[in-house]
PDB file of N, CA, C and O in Angstrom:
ATOM      1  N   UNK A   1     -83.448  -7.731 -12.889  1.00  0.00           N
ATOM      2  CA  UNK A   1     -82.620  -8.871 -12.592  1.00  0.00           C
ATOM      3  C   UNK A   1     -81.746  -8.525 -11.384  1.00  0.00           C
ATOM      4  O   UNK A   1     -81.241  -7.407 -11.285  1.00  0.00           O
ATOM      5  N   UNK A   2     -81.572  -9.458 -10.487  1.00  0.00           N
ATOM      6  CA  UNK A   2     -80.764  -9.241  -9.290  1.00  0.00           C
ATOM      7  C   UNK A   2     -79.283  -9.242  -9.630  1.00  0.00           C
ATOM      8  O   UNK A   2     -78.846  -9.916 -10.563  1.00  0.00           O
ATOM      9  N   UNK A   3     -78.516  -8.474  -8.858  1.00  0.00           N
ATOM     10  CA  UNK A   3     -77.065  -8.434  -9.013  1.00  0.00           C
ATOM     11  C   UNK A   3     -76.454  -8.888  -7.699  1.00  0.00           C
ATOM     12  O   UNK A   3     -76.861  -8.432  -6.630  1.00  0.00           O
ATOM     13  N   UNK A   4     -75.481  -9.781  -7.773  1.00  0.00           N
ATOM     14  CA  UNK A   4     -74.857 -10.345  -6.590  1.00  0.00           C
ATOM     15  C   UNK A   4     -73.376  -9.973  -6.561  1.00  0.00           C
ATOM     16  O   UNK A   4     -72.652 -10.304  -7.500  1.00  0.00           O
ATOM     17  N   UNK A   5     -72.905  -9.295  -5.514  1.00  0.00           N
ATOM     18  CA  UNK A   5     -71.492  -8.912  -5.417  1.00  0.00           C
ATOM     19  C   UNK A   5     -70.651 -10.101  -4.941  1.00  0.00           C
ATOM     20  O   UNK A   5     -70.208 -10.149  -3.794  1.00  0.00           O
ATOM     21  N   UNK A   6     -70.448 -11.039  -5.832  1.00  0.00           N
ATOM     22  CA  UNK A   6     -69.697 -12.240  -5.463  1.00  0.00           C
ATOM     23  C   UNK A   6     -68.922 -12.758  -6.673  1.00  0.00           C
ATOM     24  O   UNK A   6     -69.081 -12.280  -7.796  1.00  0.00           O
ATOM     25  N   UNK A   7     -68.085 -13.744  -6.401  1.00  0.00           N
ATOM     26  CA  UNK A   7     -67.329 -14.429  -7.445  1.00  0.00           C
ATOM     27  C   UNK A   7     -67.995 -15.773  -7.694  1.00  0.00           C
ATOM     28  O   UNK A   7     -68.240 -16.529  -6.754  1.00  0.00           O
ATOM     29  N   UNK A   8     -68.289 -16.074  -8.951  1.00  0.00           N
ATOM     30  CA  UNK A   8     -68.969 -17.313  -9.304  1.00  0.00           C
ATOM     31  C   UNK A   8     -68.087 -18.137 -10.237  1.00  0.00           C
ATOM     32  O   UNK A   8     -67.519 -17.615 -11.196  1.00  0.00           O
ATOM     33  N   UNK A   9     -67.981 -19.425  -9.943  1.00  0.00           N
ATOM     34  CA  UNK A   9     -67.316 -20.368 -10.838  1.00  0.00           C
ATOM     35  C   UNK A   9     -68.379 -21.264 -11.447  1.00  0.00           C
ATOM     36  O   UNK A   9     -69.123 -21.932 -10.730  1.00  0.00           O
ATOM     37  N   UNK A  10     -68.449 -21.278 -12.764  1.00  0.00           N
ATOM     38  CA  UNK A  10     -69.389 -22.151 -13.469  1.00  0.00           C
ATOM     39  C   UNK A  10     -68.581 -23.229 -14.177  1.00  0.00           C
ATOM     40  O   UNK A  10     -67.682 -22.929 -14.962  1.00  0.00           O
ATOM     41  N   UNK A  11     -68.907 -24.479 -13.893  1.00  0.00           N
ATOM     42  CA  UNK A  11     -68.188 -25.610 -14.474  1.00  0.00           C
ATOM     43  C   UNK A  11     -69.091 -26.289 -15.493  1.00  0.00           C
ATOM     44  O   UNK A  11     -70.239 -26.627 -15.203  1.00  0.00           O
ATOM     45  N   UNK A  12     -68.547 -26.483 -16.698  1.00  0.00           N
ATOM     46  CA  UNK A  12     -69.280 -27.156 -17.765  1.00  0.00           C
ATOM     47  C   UNK A  12     -68.413 -28.302 -18.265  1.00  0.00           C
ATOM     48  O   UNK A  12     -67.265 -28.093 -18.656  1.00  0.00           O
ATOM     49  N   UNK A  13     -68.959 -29.502 -18.251  1.00  0.00           N
ATOM     50  CA  UNK A  13     -68.252 -30.677 -18.768  1.00  0.00           C
ATOM     51  C   UNK A  13     -68.796 -30.968 -20.159  1.00  0.00           C
ATOM     52  O   UNK A  13     -70.007 -31.067 -20.357  1.00  0.00           O
ATOM     53  N   UNK A  14     -67.885 -31.103 -21.119  1.00  0.00           N
ATOM     54  CA  UNK A  14     -68.292 -31.346 -22.505  1.00  0.00           C
ATOM     55  C   UNK A  14     -67.522 -32.519 -23.081  1.00  0.00           C
ATOM     56  O   UNK A  14     -66.428 -32.850 -22.624  1.00  0.00           O
ATOM     57  N   UNK A  15     -68.106 -33.136 -24.082  1.00  0.00           N
ATOM     58  CA  UNK A  15     -67.425 -34.188 -24.846  1.00  0.00           C
ATOM     59  C   UNK A  15     -67.956 -34.138 -26.271  1.00  0.00           C
ATOM     60  O   UNK A  15     -69.160 -34.235 -26.511  1.00  0.00           O
ATOM     61  N   UNK A  16     -67.035 -33.985 -27.199  1.00  0.00           N
ATOM     62  CA  UNK A  16     -67.368 -33.956 -28.627  1.00  0.00           C
ATOM     63  C   UNK A  16     -68.431 -32.909 -28.955  1.00  0.00           C
ATOM     64  O   UNK A  16     -69.436 -33.204 -29.602  1.00  0.00           O
ATOM     65  N   UNK A  17     -68.189 -31.691 -28.500  1.00  0.00           N
ATOM     66  CA  UNK A  17     -69.120 -30.588 -28.733  1.00  0.00           C
ATOM     67  C   UNK A  17     -68.490 -29.465 -29.544  1.00  0.00           C
ATOM     68  O   UNK A  17     -68.875 -28.307 -29.385  1.00  0.00           O
ATOM     69  N   UNK A  18     -67.540 -29.777 -30.402  1.00  0.00           N
ATOM     70  CA  UNK A  18     -66.815 -28.729 -31.126  1.00  0.00           C
ATOM     71  C   UNK A  18     -67.751 -27.786 -31.879  1.00  0.00           C
ATOM     72  O   UNK A  18     -67.490 -26.585 -31.945  1.00  0.00           O
ATOM     73  N   UNK A  19     -68.812 -28.300 -32.433  1.00  0.00           N
ATOM     74  CA  UNK A  19     -69.736 -27.458 -33.209  1.00  0.00           C
ATOM     75  C   UNK A  19     -70.579 -26.558 -32.317  1.00  0.00           C
ATOM     76  O   UNK A  19     -71.116 -25.556 -32.790  1.00  0.00           O
ATOM     77  N   UNK A  20     -70.707 -26.890 -31.041  1.00  0.00           N
ATOM     78  CA  UNK A  20     -71.571 -26.138 -30.129  1.00  0.00           C
ATOM     79  C   UNK A  20     -70.804 -25.301 -29.105  1.00  0.00           C
ATOM     80  O   UNK A  20     -71.411 -24.496 -28.398  1.00  0.00           O
ATOM     81  N   UNK A  21     -69.490 -25.474 -29.011  1.00  0.00           N
ATOM     82  CA  UNK A  21     -68.725 -24.833 -27.935  1.00  0.00           C
ATOM     83  C   UNK A  21     -68.805 -23.314 -27.956  1.00  0.00           C
ATOM     84  O   UNK A  21     -68.984 -22.701 -26.904  1.00  0.00           O
ATOM     85  N   UNK A  22     -68.679 -22.697 -29.108  1.00  0.00           N
ATOM     86  CA  UNK A  22     -68.744 -21.231 -29.163  1.00  0.00           C
ATOM     87  C   UNK A  22     -70.064 -20.731 -28.589  1.00  0.00           C
ATOM     88  O   UNK A  22     -70.083 -19.772 -27.818  1.00  0.00           O
ATOM     89  N   UNK A  23     -71.154 -21.368 -28.956  1.00  0.00           N
ATOM     90  CA  UNK A  23     -72.468 -20.965 -28.461  1.00  0.00           C
ATOM     91  C   UNK A  23     -72.609 -21.276 -26.971  1.00  0.00           C
ATOM     92  O   UNK A  23     -73.152 -20.464 -26.221  1.00  0.00           O
ATOM     93  N   UNK A  24     -72.137 -22.420 -26.542  1.00  0.00           N
ATOM     94  CA  UNK A  24     -72.213 -22.778 -25.123  1.00  0.00           C
ATOM     95  C   UNK A  24     -71.490 -21.726 -24.288  1.00  0.00           C
ATOM     96  O   UNK A  24     -72.018 -21.260 -23.278  1.00  0.00           O
ATOM     97  N   UNK A  25     -70.288 -21.353 -24.706  1.00  0.00           N
ATOM     98  CA  UNK A  25     -69.501 -20.378 -23.946  1.00  0.00           C
ATOM     99  C   UNK A  25     -70.129 -18.995 -23.963  1.00  0.00           C
ATOM    100  O   UNK A  25     -70.228 -18.345 -22.922  1.00  0.00           O
ATOM    101  N   UNK A  26     -70.552 -18.543 -25.130  1.00  0.00           N
ATOM    102  CA  UNK A  26     -71.125 -17.198 -25.195  1.00  0.00           C
ATOM    103  C   UNK A  26     -72.462 -17.121 -24.463  1.00  0.00           C
ATOM    104  O   UNK A  26     -72.738 -16.127 -23.792  1.00  0.00           O
ATOM    105  N   UNK A  27     -73.289 -18.147 -24.582  1.00  0.00           N
ATOM    106  CA  UNK A  27     -74.571 -18.152 -23.874  1.00  0.00           C
ATOM    107  C   UNK A  27     -74.375 -18.190 -22.361  1.00  0.00           C
ATOM    108  O   UNK A  27     -75.074 -17.493 -21.625  1.00  0.00           O
ATOM    109  N   UNK A  28     -73.435 -18.995 -21.903  1.00  0.00           N
ATOM    110  CA  UNK A  28     -73.175 -19.090 -20.466  1.00  0.00           C
ATOM    111  C   UNK A  28     -72.671 -17.760 -19.924  1.00  0.00           C
ATOM    112  O   UNK A  28     -73.139 -17.296 -18.884  1.00  0.00           O
ATOM    113  N   UNK A  29     -71.727 -17.146 -20.616  1.00  0.00           N
ATOM    114  CA  UNK A  29     -71.198 -15.848 -20.186  1.00  0.00           C
ATOM    115  C   UNK A  29     -72.283 -14.774 -20.212  1.00  0.00           C
ATOM    116  O   UNK A  29     -72.323 -13.915 -19.331  1.00  0.00           O
ATOM    117  N   UNK A  30     -73.151 -14.814 -21.202  1.00  0.00           N
ATOM    118  CA  UNK A  30     -74.212 -13.812 -21.318  1.00  0.00           C
ATOM    119  C   UNK A  30     -75.198 -13.892 -20.155  1.00  0.00           C
ATOM    120  O   UNK A  30     -75.770 -12.879 -19.753  1.00  0.00           O
ATOM    121  N   UNK A  31     -75.393 -15.077 -19.622  1.00  0.00           N
ATOM    122  CA  UNK A  31     -76.296 -15.239 -18.479  1.00  0.00           C
ATOM    123  C   UNK A  31     -75.609 -14.832 -17.186  1.00  0.00           C
ATOM    124  O   UNK A  31     -76.221 -14.180 -16.340  1.00  0.00           O
ATOM    125  N   UNK A  32     -74.349 -15.206 -17.022  1.00  0.00           N
ATOM    126  CA  UNK A  32     -73.642 -14.987 -15.756  1.00  0.00           C
ATOM    127  C   UNK A  32     -73.160 -13.547 -15.581  1.00  0.00           C
ATOM    128  O   UNK A  32     -73.341 -12.963 -14.513  1.00  0.00           O
ATOM    129  N   UNK A  33     -72.557 -12.977 -16.603  1.00  0.00           N
ATOM    130  CA  UNK A  33     -71.891 -11.670 -16.484  1.00  0.00           C
ATOM    131  C   UNK A  33     -72.767 -10.560 -15.896  1.00  0.00           C
ATOM    132  O   UNK A  33     -72.269  -9.785 -15.079  1.00  0.00           O
ATOM    133  N   UNK A  34     -74.027 -10.446 -16.266  1.00  0.00           N
ATOM    134  CA  UNK A  34     -74.822  -9.338 -15.731  1.00  0.00           C
ATOM    135  C   UNK A  34     -75.266  -9.503 -14.275  1.00  0.00           C
ATOM    136  O   UNK A  34     -75.752  -8.544 -13.674  1.00  0.00           O
ATOM    137  N   UNK A  35     -75.111 -10.685 -13.702  1.00  0.00           N
ATOM    138  CA  UNK A  35     -75.674 -10.892 -12.364  1.00  0.00           C
ATOM    139  C   UNK A  35     -74.648 -11.040 -11.246  1.00  0.00           C
ATOM    140  O   UNK A  35     -75.022 -11.054 -10.073  1.00  0.00           O
ATOM    141  N   UNK A  36     -73.353 -11.151 -11.583  1.00  0.00           N
ATOM    142  CA  UNK A  36     -72.320 -11.259 -10.545  1.00  0.00           C
ATOM    143  C   UNK A  36     -71.210 -10.260 -10.817  1.00  0.00           C
ATOM    144  O   UNK A  36     -71.023  -9.816 -11.950  1.00  0.00           O
ATOM    145  N   UNK A  37     -70.473  -9.910  -9.768  1.00  0.00           N
ATOM    146  CA  UNK A  37     -69.409  -8.923  -9.937  1.00  0.00           C
ATOM    147  C   UNK A  37     -68.181  -9.515 -10.625  1.00  0.00           C
ATOM    148  O   UNK A  37     -67.446  -8.788 -11.294  1.00  0.00           O
ATOM    149  N   UNK A  38     -67.946 -10.806 -10.477  1.00  0.00           N
ATOM    150  CA  UNK A  38     -66.813 -11.453 -11.137  1.00  0.00           C
ATOM    151  C   UNK A  38     -67.134 -12.934 -11.291  1.00  0.00           C
ATOM    152  O   UNK A  38     -67.868 -13.504 -10.484  1.00  0.00           O
ATOM    153  N   UNK A  39     -66.581 -13.552 -12.327  1.00  0.00           N
ATOM    154  CA  UNK A  39     -66.876 -14.959 -12.581  1.00  0.00           C
ATOM    155  C   UNK A  39     -65.763 -15.608 -13.371  1.00  0.00           C
ATOM    156  O   UNK A  39     -64.903 -14.936 -13.939  1.00  0.00           O
ATOM    157  N   UNK A  40     -65.795 -16.931 -13.396  1.00  0.00           N
ATOM    158  CA  UNK A  40     -64.928 -17.702 -14.270  1.00  0.00           C
ATOM    159  C   UNK A  40     -65.749 -18.833 -14.871  1.00  0.00           C
ATOM    160  O   UNK A  40     -66.648 -19.379 -14.233  1.00  0.00           O
ATOM    161  N   UNK A  41     -65.423 -19.168 -16.096  1.00  0.00           N
ATOM    162  CA  UNK A  41     -66.007 -20.324 -16.759  1.00  0.00           C
ATOM    163  C   UNK A  41     -64.946 -21.407 -16.793  1.00  0.00           C
ATOM    164  O   UNK A  41     -63.862 -21.199 -17.337  1.00  0.00           O
ATOM    165  N   UNK A  42     -65.243 -22.537 -16.228  1.00  0.00           N
ATOM    166  CA  UNK A  42     -64.322 -23.669 -16.233  1.00  0.00           C
ATOM    167  C   UNK A  42     -64.920 -24.726 -17.152  1.00  0.00           C
ATOM    168  O   UNK A  42     -66.011 -25.241 -16.907  1.00  0.00           O
ATOM    169  N   UNK A  43     -64.188 -25.037 -18.209  1.00  0.00           N
ATOM    170  CA  UNK A  43     -64.631 -26.057 -19.154  1.00  0.00           C
ATOM    171  C   UNK A  43     -63.761 -27.285 -18.958  1.00  0.00           C
ATOM    172  O   UNK A  43     -62.535 -27.201 -19.018  1.00  0.00           O
ATOM    173  N   UNK A  44     -64.391 -28.419 -18.727  1.00  0.00           N
ATOM    174  CA  UNK A  44     -63.679 -29.687 -18.630  1.00  0.00           C
ATOM    175  C   UNK A  44     -64.034 -30.485 -19.880  1.00  0.00           C
ATOM    176  O   UNK A  44     -65.181 -30.884 -20.079  1.00  0.00           O
ATOM    177  N   UNK A  45     -63.022 -30.706 -20.717  1.00  0.00           N
ATOM    178  CA  UNK A  45     -63.235 -31.516 -21.911  1.00  0.00           C
ATOM    179  C   UNK A  45     -62.971 -32.967 -21.536  1.00  0.00           C
ATOM    180  O   UNK A  45     -61.865 -33.324 -21.131  1.00  0.00           O
ATOM    181  N   UNK A  46     -63.985 -33.789 -21.673  1.00  0.00           N
ATOM    182  CA  UNK A  46     -63.940 -35.181 -21.252  1.00  0.00           C
ATOM    183  C   UNK A  46     -63.456 -36.082 -22.386  1.00  0.00           C
ATOM    184  O   UNK A  46     -64.204 -36.910 -22.906  1.00  0.00           O
ATOM    185  N   UNK A  47     -62.176 -35.900 -22.761  1.00  0.00           N
ATOM    186  CA  UNK A  47     -61.511 -36.738 -23.758  1.00  0.00           C
ATOM    187  C   UNK A  47     -62.210 -36.738 -25.110  1.00  0.00           C
ATOM    188  O   UNK A  47     -62.438 -37.793 -25.702  1.00  0.00           O
ATOM    189  N   UNK A  48     -62.542 -35.562 -25.588  1.00  0.00           N
ATOM    190  CA  UNK A  48     -63.186 -35.450 -26.900  1.00  0.00           C
ATOM    191  C   UNK A  48     -62.277 -35.990 -27.985  1.00  0.00           C
ATOM    192  O   UNK A  48     -61.055 -35.859 -27.912  1.00  0.00           O
ATOM    193  N   UNK A  49     -62.883 -36.599 -28.994  1.00  0.00           N
ATOM    194  CA  UNK A  49     -62.101 -37.046 -30.146  1.00  0.00           C
ATOM    195  C   UNK A  49     -62.500 -36.290 -31.410  1.00  0.00           C
ATOM    196  O   UNK A  49     -62.226 -36.737 -32.523  1.00  0.00           O
ATOM    197  N   UNK A  50     -63.144 -35.150 -31.228  1.00  0.00           N
ATOM    198  CA  UNK A  50     -63.434 -34.264 -32.352  1.00  0.00           C
ATOM    199  C   UNK A  50     -62.510 -33.051 -32.256  1.00  0.00           C
ATOM    200  O   UNK A  50     -61.424 -33.159 -31.687  1.00  0.00           O
ATOM    201  N   UNK A  51     -62.905 -31.924 -32.785  1.00  0.00           N
ATOM    202  CA  UNK A  51     -62.075 -30.724 -32.847  1.00  0.00           C
ATOM    203  C   UNK A  51     -62.272 -29.804 -31.631  1.00  0.00           C
ATOM    204  O   UNK A  51     -61.910 -28.629 -31.689  1.00  0.00           O
ATOM    205  N   UNK A  52     -62.834 -30.315 -30.546  1.00  0.00           N
ATOM    206  CA  UNK A  52     -63.150 -29.499 -29.370  1.00  0.00           C
ATOM    207  C   UNK A  52     -61.927 -28.789 -28.791  1.00  0.00           C
ATOM    208  O   UNK A  52     -62.014 -27.618 -28.421  1.00  0.00           O
ATOM    209  N   UNK A  53     -60.811 -29.468 -28.710  1.00  0.00           N
ATOM    210  CA  UNK A  53     -59.606 -28.859 -28.119  1.00  0.00           C
ATOM    211  C   UNK A  53     -59.154 -27.661 -28.943  1.00  0.00           C
ATOM    212  O   UNK A  53     -58.757 -26.644 -28.374  1.00  0.00           O
ATOM    213  N   UNK A  54     -59.203 -27.755 -30.245  1.00  0.00           N
ATOM    214  CA  UNK A  54     -58.828 -26.617 -31.101  1.00  0.00           C
ATOM    215  C   UNK A  54     -59.755 -25.431 -30.873  1.00  0.00           C
ATOM    216  O   UNK A  54     -59.306 -24.287 -30.810  1.00  0.00           O
ATOM    217  N   UNK A  55     -61.038 -25.706 -30.750  1.00  0.00           N
ATOM    218  CA  UNK A  55     -62.004 -24.632 -30.494  1.00  0.00           C
ATOM    219  C   UNK A  55     -61.711 -23.996 -29.139  1.00  0.00           C
ATOM    220  O   UNK A  55     -61.718 -22.772 -29.012  1.00  0.00           O
ATOM    221  N   UNK A  56     -61.457 -24.812 -28.140  1.00  0.00           N
ATOM    222  CA  UNK A  56     -61.175 -24.289 -26.803  1.00  0.00           C
ATOM    223  C   UNK A  56     -59.865 -23.499 -26.769  1.00  0.00           C
ATOM    224  O   UNK A  56     -59.776 -22.481 -26.083  1.00  0.00           O
ATOM    225  N   UNK A  57     -58.858 -23.955 -27.497  1.00  0.00           N
ATOM    226  CA  UNK A  57     -57.599 -23.190 -27.584  1.00  0.00           C
ATOM    227  C   UNK A  57     -57.852 -21.819 -28.187  1.00  0.00           C
ATOM    228  O   UNK A  57     -57.315 -20.818 -27.713  1.00  0.00           O
ATOM    229  N   UNK A  58     -58.661 -21.771 -29.223  1.00  0.00           N
ATOM    230  CA  UNK A  58     -58.994 -20.489 -29.849  1.00  0.00           C
ATOM    231  C   UNK A  58     -59.747 -19.601 -28.865  1.00  0.00           C
ATOM    232  O   UNK A  58     -59.517 -18.393 -28.816  1.00  0.00           O
ATOM    233  N   UNK A  59     -60.627 -20.184 -28.096  1.00  0.00           N
ATOM    234  CA  UNK A  59     -61.411 -19.410 -27.136  1.00  0.00           C
ATOM    235  C   UNK A  59     -60.568 -18.885 -25.969  1.00  0.00           C
ATOM    236  O   UNK A  59     -60.963 -17.921 -25.313  1.00  0.00           O
ATOM    237  N   UNK A  60     -59.427 -19.498 -25.705  1.00  0.00           N
ATOM    238  CA  UNK A  60     -58.552 -19.012 -24.628  1.00  0.00           C
ATOM    239  C   UNK A  60     -57.530 -18.002 -25.131  1.00  0.00           C
ATOM    240  O   UNK A  60     -56.730 -17.489 -24.348  1.00  0.00           O
ATOM    241  N   UNK A  61     -57.546 -17.714 -26.413  1.00  0.00           N
ATOM    242  CA  UNK A  61     -56.599 -16.734 -26.967  1.00  0.00           C
ATOM    243  C   UNK A  61     -56.980 -15.322 -26.521  1.00  0.00           C
ATOM    244  O   UNK A  61     -58.004 -15.110 -25.871  1.00  0.00           O
ATOM    245  N   UNK A  62     -56.137 -14.375 -26.885  1.00  0.00           N
ATOM    246  CA  UNK A  62     -56.351 -12.968 -26.501  1.00  0.00           C
ATOM    247  C   UNK A  62     -57.714 -12.437 -26.952  1.00  0.00           C
ATOM    248  O   UNK A  62     -58.320 -11.613 -26.266  1.00  0.00           O
ATOM    249  N   UNK A  63     -58.189 -12.903 -28.091  1.00  0.00           N
ATOM    250  CA  UNK A  63     -59.463 -12.419 -28.631  1.00  0.00           C
ATOM    251  C   UNK A  63     -60.621 -13.374 -28.349  1.00  0.00           C
ATOM    252  O   UNK A  63     -61.709 -13.227 -28.904  1.00  0.00           O
ATOM    253  N   UNK A  64     -60.376 -14.342 -27.490  1.00  0.00           N
ATOM    254  CA  UNK A  64     -61.415 -15.320 -27.165  1.00  0.00           C
ATOM    255  C   UNK A  64     -62.251 -14.897 -25.972  1.00  0.00           C
ATOM    256  O   UNK A  64     -62.392 -13.711 -25.676  1.00  0.00           O
ATOM    257  N   UNK A  65     -62.788 -15.870 -25.313  1.00  0.00           N
ATOM    258  CA  UNK A  65     -63.688 -15.665 -24.178  1.00  0.00           C
ATOM    259  C   UNK A  65     -62.907 -15.252 -22.927  1.00  0.00           C
ATOM    260  O   UNK A  65     -61.958 -15.939 -22.550  1.00  0.00           O
ATOM    261  N   UNK A  66     -63.282 -14.155 -22.280  1.00  0.00           N
ATOM    262  CA  UNK A  66     -62.608 -13.775 -21.041  1.00  0.00           C
ATOM    263  C   UNK A  66     -63.009 -14.722 -19.905  1.00  0.00           C
ATOM    264  O   UNK A  66     -64.045 -15.385 -19.971  1.00  0.00           O
ATOM    265  N   UNK A  67     -62.188 -14.775 -18.881  1.00  0.00           N
ATOM    266  CA  UNK A  67     -62.503 -15.532 -17.660  1.00  0.00           C
ATOM    267  C   UNK A  67     -62.674 -17.028 -17.907  1.00  0.00           C
ATOM    268  O   UNK A  67     -63.464 -17.684 -17.229  1.00  0.00           O
ATOM    269  N   UNK A  68     -61.938 -17.566 -18.872  1.00  0.00           N
ATOM    270  CA  UNK A  68     -62.106 -18.965 -19.256  1.00  0.00           C
ATOM    271  C   UNK A  68     -60.904 -19.791 -18.821  1.00  0.00           C
ATOM    272  O   UNK A  68     -59.756 -19.410 -19.048  1.00  0.00           O
ATOM    273  N   UNK A  69     -61.186 -20.925 -18.193  1.00  0.00           N
ATOM    274  CA  UNK A  69     -60.161 -21.913 -17.869  1.00  0.00           C
ATOM    275  C   UNK A  69     -60.586 -23.223 -18.516  1.00  0.00           C
ATOM    276  O   UNK A  69     -61.761 -23.589 -18.491  1.00  0.00           O
ATOM    277  N   UNK A  70     -59.616 -23.923 -19.093  1.00  0.00           N
ATOM    278  CA  UNK A  70     -59.917 -25.176 -19.783  1.00  0.00           C
ATOM    279  C   UNK A  70     -59.064 -26.290 -19.195  1.00  0.00           C
ATOM    280  O   UNK A  70     -57.860 -26.137 -18.995  1.00  0.00           O
ATOM    281  N   UNK A  71     -59.708 -27.397 -18.927  1.00  0.00           N
ATOM    282  CA  UNK A  71     -59.029 -28.612 -18.481  1.00  0.00           C
ATOM    283  C   UNK A  71     -59.406 -29.701 -19.461  1.00  0.00           C
ATOM    284  O   UNK A  71     -60.589 -29.947 -19.697  1.00  0.00           O
ATOM    285  N   UNK A  72     -58.402 -30.361 -20.039  1.00  0.00           N
ATOM    286  CA  UNK A  72     -58.653 -31.393 -21.038  1.00  0.00           C
ATOM    287  C   UNK A  72     -58.205 -32.736 -20.489  1.00  0.00           C
ATOM    288  O   UNK A  72     -57.024 -32.945 -20.214  1.00  0.00           O
ATOM    289  N   UNK A  73     -59.159 -33.640 -20.333  1.00  0.00           N
ATOM    290  CA  UNK A  73     -58.847 -34.986 -19.885  1.00  0.00           C
ATOM    291  C   UNK A  73     -58.407 -35.802 -21.094  1.00  0.00           C
ATOM    292  O   UNK A  73     -58.994 -35.692 -22.171  1.00  0.00           O
ATOM    293  N   UNK A  74     -57.378 -36.618 -20.916  1.00  0.00           N
ATOM    294  CA  UNK A  74     -56.905 -37.447 -22.019  1.00  0.00           C
ATOM    295  C   UNK A  74     -57.591 -38.801 -22.068  1.00  0.00           C
ATOM    296  O   UNK A  74     -57.523 -39.510 -23.072  1.00  0.00           O
ATOM    297  N   UNK A  75     -58.247 -39.150 -20.982  1.00  0.00           N
ATOM    298  CA  UNK A  75     -59.011 -40.395 -20.913  1.00  0.00           C
ATOM    299  C   UNK A  75     -60.378 -40.080 -20.340  1.00  0.00           C
ATOM    300  O   UNK A  75     -60.481 -39.359 -19.348  1.00  0.00           O
ATOM    301  N   UNK A  76     -61.432 -40.609 -20.951  1.00  0.00           N
ATOM    302  CA  UNK A  76     -62.785 -40.309 -20.476  1.00  0.00           C
ATOM    303  C   UNK A  76     -62.903 -40.721 -19.020  1.00  0.00           C
ATOM    304  O   UNK A  76     -62.652 -41.868 -18.651  1.00  0.00           O
ATOM    305  N   UNK A  77     -63.298 -39.740 -18.197  1.00  0.00           N
ATOM    306  CA  UNK A  77     -63.308 -40.013 -16.774  1.00  0.00           C
ATOM    307  C   UNK A  77     -64.579 -39.603 -16.077  1.00  0.00           C
ATOM    308  O   UNK A  77     -64.823 -40.034 -14.950  1.00  0.00           O
ATOM    309  N   UNK A  78     -65.396 -38.787 -16.705  1.00  0.00           N
ATOM    310  CA  UNK A  78     -66.613 -38.305 -16.060  1.00  0.00           C
ATOM    311  C   UNK A  78     -67.816 -38.831 -16.816  1.00  0.00           C
ATOM    312  O   UNK A  78     -67.850 -38.801 -18.046  1.00  0.00           O
ATOM    313  N   UNK A  79     -68.776 -39.301 -16.097  1.00  0.00           N
ATOM    314  CA  UNK A  79     -69.982 -39.801 -16.751  1.00  0.00           C
ATOM    315  C   UNK A  79     -71.175 -39.008 -16.316  1.00  0.00           C
ATOM    316  O   UNK A  79     -72.291 -39.278 -16.760  1.00  0.00           O
TER     317      UNK A  79
END
């Protein structure tokens, strides 16, 4: 597998994915981490009305996913 000495930002937009968020984040990090020298995962929550925000808060804690930034929209804005 190729290794790239660069910084990568991966943006994922989600809505009502509370049951899948842990897997989405871990799978994305598992693919990105071995191929770049540094990265960030940017999650945009598109006004979820399930438990997604709680899951994302847990993932941003000290024991959660490294390199994670979360943006939560209060009104659905992305289609």
